[in-house]
N, C-alpha and C positions, 0 to 999 in steps of 0.2 A: 504494500500500500504506500509506504514512504517513497519508494522509487517512482511510482506512478505520479504521485503528487509533485515530486521534485522535477520530473520530466515535464509535466504540464506547466509548472511555473517557468521552467527554462524556455518553453515555447512562447509563453506570454510576455517574457521580458522584452523590453524595447531594444531594437537593434540600434547601434550607433549610426548617426547621420553621416553620410559621406558626400563630400562636394564632388561636382563633376570634374573629371580629369580634363586637363588642358586639351583643346581641340585646335585644329588648323582653321583660321578664319578666312574670309573671302579674299583678303589681300596677301595671304600666305603667312601671316603672323600667328602668334599664339593667342588663342581666344580663351579667356577665363572669366569666371564669375566675380563680380564686385558688388555685393549687396544685391539690390534690385536691378542692377545693370550687368551687361556683358561688356568686356573690353578686349579689343584686339591690340596686341603690342607688336609693332613692326620696327626693326632696326634697318634703316636705309640712309645712305649718305652720311654716316656718322651720327645721325640723329635718332632719337627714340620717339616714335610716333605712336599715339594712342587714339584709337577709334572707339567711340562709345555707342552702344546700342541698348535697346530695351530688352526685356526678358524674352521677347519673341524674335530677337535678332534684327529688329528694324533699326536702322541708323538714327541716331539723335544728333541734333546740331551741337557742335562743340562750344558755341557761344555761351558764356556764363559758367562753364565748368572751369575749375582750377585743379591743378594736381601737382603731385610730387612723386617722383620715382626714386626709390632707394634700392639700388641694385649692386651686386657684386660682379665686377668685371676685371679679369686679369688678377684675381685675388685681392682686389682693393674695393672698398665700398665707395659708391658714388651717389651723391644726392643731385638729382636732376629736376629742376623746376619745370613744370609743364604748363604751357599757355596755349590758347586757341590761336593757331596760325592760319587756319583755313576753316571754312564752314563746317567741315566734317572731322577735323582732327585737332588734337592737342599735340604739342611737340616740344622737345627740349634737346639742345645740342649737347653732345657728350663725348664725341670721338669714339663711339662704339663701332665695332666691326660686325657686319652682318654674318650670320652663320655661327657665331660663337654662342656657347651656352650662356643663358642669362637667368640669374636667380635674384629674387628680391621681392619687393612689394610696390604696388601702384596705389597711392592714396589720392582719392578724388573728393572734391567738394562740388556738389551739384549746384545749379543755379538757385535752388531753394535753400541752400545752406546745409543740406544733409550730407554727412560724410559716407564714403564707401571705400572699400579697399579690396585689392585683388592680389593674391599671392602667386608669384612666378617660381616654379620649381625647375 
């Protein structure tokens, strides 16, 4: 009887929540969750570009968003301020090289002041 009860409790125990694994975005970058948003991170021309979309992957205008990328590149931590440079993207110059592994976090502040963050593994 004890074993059956223990087994039943184990089945009813909540499973840990798991975030979505990084995906490839429409621009070839890493697409990760950032709160209620999705962000695609692309390294091109030495800059770090961030494209923001809603939960259904519909692009959002970058106007009004602010951000900071804190990444490890070449074994060194970099803080990269992100500003809207085009209607669809935030960007920050950093001297990064495309194709290199990038780890860190993207911190966003939405136009309404709500914060969101995305982890890059």
